[in-house]
N, C-alpha and C positions, 0 to 999 in steps of 0.2 A: 504493499499500500504506499502511495506517495504521502509525503508529509507537507502540510502547508502550516505556515505560521501566519497568524493574524493579528494585527494590532488595531485597537480601536482608540481614537482620539477622545478628547474631553467632551466634545459635543455629541459624540456618539454614545457616551455614558454619563450624560448630564442628569438623567432622572430615570425613574422606573420604565417609562414608555421607551426610552432609548435602550435600556437594558434588554428589554423584550425584543427589540429589532435586532440588537446584536446577537442575542442568543438564538434567534431564528436563523440567522445567517450562519452562525457557527454549527448548529445542529443539521443544517441542510447538506453538509458534506462531512463524512466522517474523516476525510483527509485533514480537516482543519483541527489539528491536535493540540497546538500550543497557541494560547492566547496572551497577548501583552496588552495590559490595560493602562490607561491614563486616569488622572484625577478627574472628578466631575467638572465639566466646563460650564459654560453659560447656558441657561435654559431660555433665556430671552435677552434682548439687546442691552438692557440695563442691569442684568444679573452679574454676580461676582463669581469668579472661578474659585473653586476650593483651595487651590494652591496659593492664590492671592490672599484668601482669608487666613490661611496658615502663616503667610509672611507677616500679615497684620498682627496676629498673635505674638509672633517672634519679636516685632518691634515694640509692642506694648511691654512685653516682659523684659526687654532690654532696657527700657525706661523705668523699670520697676513699677509699672502701672497694672491695674487690675485687668485680668483677661476673661473674667466671667462671662460677660456678654458676648465677646467675640467668639469664645470657644463654644458657648451654647449654640450659636448659629451653625457652627461646624457639625456639631452633634445632631442638630435638628435636620440638616441637610442629608446626612447619611441615614439617620433613623426613618426619615421620610421615605427614602428609596426602599429600605428594608421592609417597612410597613406596607408600601404600595405593591411590592412584589409578593406579599403574603408569606415571607420567610419566617420560620422559627429560629431566629438567629439574633444574637446580641454582640454589640461591639463595646459594651460598657467597660470591660476589663481593659480593652485597648485604649479607650478614651481616657481612662484614669492614668494609664502609663504615659501616654503622650502628653497629657496635661501636666503631669508631675515634671516630665522632662523639660517642657517649655518653662515652667516656673523655676526650674533649677538651671536655667540657662544652657539648654542643649544647643548644639550647633545649628546654624541656619540650614544647612544641608539636610540634617536629620529631620528638622521640622517640616521643611518643604516636601520631602519625600513621603510623608505620611498620607498625603492625598491619594497617591497611587496605591500605597500599601493597603489602605482601608478599603478603597474601591475594588481592588483585586480580590480581597477576602469575600466581599459580598458577591462578585461575579463568579467566583469559584463555587461558592455555596449554591447560587442559583443554577449553575450549570451542572453541578455535581462532579466538578473537576477537581484535581488536587492543586492546592495553593502551594506554590514554590516561591519563597522569598528570594528576591534579586540579590540580596546581600550575601546569599550563600553560594552564588555562582558567577557574579560579576565583580571583577576586581580592578582596583587602580594601584598604580605604583605610589611610592611615598611622595613623589613630586606632584601628584594629582593627575597624571596622564593615565590613559586607558591601558591596563595590562592585558593585552590580547592573548598572549600565549597561556598564561594561567587561566584566564577566563574560558577560552574555548576547551581547554582540557577539563576543567572542573565542571563547566556547564553541561558538556556532552555526557560526562559521567552521571551527573545529577539527573538528567532527564532521560537517561537511557532506559530505565525501567519504569518510567512514568508515562502511561499511554496518552492521558489527556491532562493538561495543566494550564493554569493561570499564573503568569509571572507579572509582577508589578513593573511598569516602565520607569525610566527617568534616574535610576540610581543603582549603586552597587556599594562596595565596601573598601576601605583603605586597609593597608597592612596591619594597622593598629585596631582594627575592628570598627572604626567610626564610619558613619555613612557619608558617602560622596556622591553628589548628583552630576549628571551631565548638564549641559547648558539648556536653556528653555527649549522645549521641543525635543528633549532627549529621550521621549518614549519612542520615537522613530528610531533612534539609534539603538535602543534596547531590542526592539523588534528585529532589526537587522543582525544584531549580534546573536540573538536566539536562533534565527533562520540559519546562519552560518554553522552554529554549533551543532544543530540537529540535521544538517545537510538537507535542508528543505528543498522541495521542488519549486516552490514559489513563496514569495512574502507578499501577503496582502495587506495593504495599508488602508483601513477604512476611516473615512473622515466625512465631512459634510458637503463635499463637491464631488461631481462625477468625472474626476480626473483633472489633469493639468490643463490649463487653457493656453491658447496661442498668444494671448496678450492679457494685460491687467484689465479685469472687467470694470474697474473704476474709471478707466480711460477710453476703453473700446466697448461699444454696446454688443452684448451677446457674442463674445469671442468664441471661436470653435474650440472644441475639446481636441487635445493632441491624442490620437489613437495609439501611436507608438513612438517612443523616443529612446535614443541610445543613452547609455550612461555619459558618454562625452558630451552629447547635446545638452542633457540635463545639467551637467556641471557648468557649461557655458551660460545657460539661462539662470541657474541657481546663483551665479556670481552676481547677477543683476537682481537677485531677490525673488525671481519668478519660480516659486516652487511651493507645493502644498505639503512638503515634508522636510524635515530637518536635513540640511546639506550633508552633515557628517554621516548621516544614515546610508549614504550611497556606498561608502567605501567597504564596509564588512561583506556586503553581498556582492559587490563588483568583483572583489577578489576571488570570490568563490563562484562567479558566473551564475548567481541565482537572480531571476527576473523579479521585478517589483510590479505589483498591480495596484494602482490607486483606484479605490472604489468608494461609493457613496452609500453609507448606512441607510440613508433615507430613501434611496432609489436603487436597491441592490440588483435590479435587473439590468441597469446600465453597465456596459463593459469596462468603463473607465479608461485609464491610461496604462499601457504596458511599458515599463521601462526595462530595456534589454541590453545585453552586452554589445551586440552588433546586429545590424539589420540590412538586408537587401531589398526590403519592401519599399516600392516607390512612394515618394512623398507628393501627393496630389497637388499640394499648394507650393512646392519647391522649398519653401522655408518651413522649418518645424515650429518656430516661435520667434517672437520679438519681445524684448524686455529692456528696461532701462532704469537709470537712477540719476538723481541730481546730486550736487554737492562736490563737483570736481574743479580742480585748478590745473592750468597748463603752464609750466615753467619752460620758457623758450630761451635757449642759449645760442648765440651767434658768434661765429669766429671764422675769419678767412682761412681757407684751406684746412678746415677741420678734418676733412676726410683723409688727409695724408698724415695726421698726427696719431701715431700709435699710442693707444691708451687714454684717448680723450674721454670716451664714454665711461671708462672705468673711473677717472677722476670725478666726474659729475656724480655718478651713482655712489661713489665712495663718500661724497659729501652728504648725500641723502641717508646713507647708512649711519654716518656719524650723528646725525640728527634724529635718528630712529624713525625715518619716513620711508615707507614702502611705496614702490611706484606701480602704477596700473598698466601704462602703455608707453612706449618710446618711439613715436614716428620721427624719422629723420630726413634731412636734405643733405646736400653737399656741403653747405657751410652752416647748417642749423640743426639743432637737436631739441626736440620737445619732450618733456617728461610729464606725463599726467599723473597727478596724485590727488588724494582726498583733500579737500579744502580744510577740513578740520584737523588734519595732521600737520598743517604748517601755519595755522592761524597765529600762533604765538612766536613764531621764528622766522617770519618772512624776511625781514631786513638782514638778520644774521645769516640766513641761508643764502640770499643773494650775494652778500659780502664774501662768503667762503667760496661760492662757485666762481665769482670773478677772480679770486686769489688762486684757488687750486687748479682751475682750468685755464686761467689766463684769458678769459672770454673777452670779446669785444662788447657784448652787451647781454644783459640777463633781465628778462621781464617775466612777470606772473600775472596771468589773466584768470580771473575767478568766474563764478556763475556759469559753469559749463555742465551740461548733462551728457551722459553717454547712453547710446542706445545700441544694443547688441541684436543683430540679425543672424539668427542661427538655423542651420539645416544641413543634413548630409546631402539633400538633393541639390544644394547649391553648386557642388563640385561638377556635376554632369549637365547643368543647364546654363547655357550661355546667356549673358545679359542680365544676370541676377543683380549685380551691382548697379547697372544702368537703370533698371527698373526702380530700384530703391531711390537712387539719386535724383531721377526724374521726378518721382513723386514728391520728394521733399522740395525740389525747385519749383514745382507747380503750386506749392503752398507759399511760395516766396520766403523760404526759409534758407538762411545761410549755413553751410556746413563749415564748421571750425576745425574738424579733424576727421581723418579717415584712417583706419587701421585694420588690415585684414590678416587673420591668423595664418600661420604657415600650413595648417591642416585644410585650409580652404573651406572650413564648414562654419565660419563666422566672419562677419564684418562689423567693425565697431565704428560708429559714427558719433562725432561730437557736435552738439548744437548749444545755442544759448538756452539757459534754463527757461526763459519765457517761451521759447518755442518747442519745449520738450513733448508736450502733449500733442500738438499738432503734427509734429514730426513723426511720432510713433503711430498716430492714426493714419498718416499718409503711407507709411511703409506697410502697415497691416492691410490697408485698402488696396495697394498695389498688387498684393499677392492673393489676397482672399476675397476682397469685396470692399465697398465703401463703409467706413466706420462711422 
C-alpha cells in the first residue's frame, strides 16, 4: 500500500465543522496514514488564531500580568471543538500543565507550540489514530538548525510500527530537551519532514485555496490555478512570496523526489496544484506564473573600462558583505554595474556604503535609486517559446510603463523586470494579461 502524508493548515482545523471535513478527506483513502496538524486558525475574518492567543499569554506572563482571561479563551476554544465533535475527551490535565509552564516563564517556543500539540491530540482522538508527539522524532542542533540526520533516522523508527498517526506540526526538540519551533508556517515543514521519513508516495498539503495561483488575487481578478509546477519554478515564485506553503517545506521532499499536492479542504474534489521534481507537460500559457515584491534599491557603479579590470565585481560585492548586505541581482554593462538590494538592508548605511564603494573600487560614480519593484516571470515553457520576453515587454510598454531593469536567469525559465513601485500593479497585470488574458 502506498503511503500518503497529509497536512492540514490552521483554517482547515479552525473548528469542529472543519475537523469533520478533514476527517472525511483522511478516511476517504486508506493510504492517508500520517496526518500533520496545525493549531486552530481563524474561523472568520476578525477571529484570532490560537497561536497568537498563546503568544499573548506569553507576553502577559513576561510582564508579570494576570493570564486568567487570556488563557480561559484558549481553553474555551478547544473545549468548544471537543464538545461540538461529541468526544468523551478532556484536555484539563494538559491545560493545567501548560498554564503552569507559562506562569513559570516557559520559553516562547514551548508556549507557541502548544497550539499544534493540543489540536493534534483532539484530531487523533476523533480519527482513532495514534498521537505521536513531534518532540520525540524531530530534532534540532544546539545552534537551532534542523538536525536532518537524527530526525529522519528517529522519525522513521518511531513511525515504522504505527499504521495511522497524527503528528503536531511546527516544532521539535533541542538536544537539552527544550521545545524549538520552526518559523511561522512551520507545519508545512513538519509535513515534508514526515513525508520523507516514511518514504511517502505523495505529500498532500490541505489548505483553504484550490492550489497555487498564477498571480496574486489581490492584484489580478480571478487568476488561474497552476495545475502543475516544478520545484524549480516554485522556488522562483516563492522568492517573490507567491506560495501557499512554507518555502522551506520544499527541500525535504525535493531531495527525496516526493511530489506535493496543494488541495482545498473546503473543495476536496478540486485537483489543486501538483508540485513535481520535473515535468515534460506542456504549459498552455507559456508562463507558469508571475509574482513580485516592492522595496528594492539599485546601486549603480560606473567606471571607465570596468570590463578590463580583474576583480572589480569582487571588490563591490566585498563591500556589501562587510556591511552585511545580501544582493538580489547584478545586471551589468561594459562600464557599469548595478547591484539590486533590499531597501531596508541599506537604509541606515547608504552614505557609508557609497563611500566605501568609491574607495575600494575606485569608481567614477556611485548612485542609489530607491522605490523599485521586481516582477518575476517564471515558466519552463519559456525556453521553447520564441518571443516570450517580447510579449512581456510589449505589454508593459503598452501601459506606458518604463522598465528600470531586466535580468534573465541562466536557466532561461525566469525573467526579472524592475519597475517603479507606483507602476508595480499595472505592470504585473499587463504581463498576466499578455499570456493569460486581460486582468
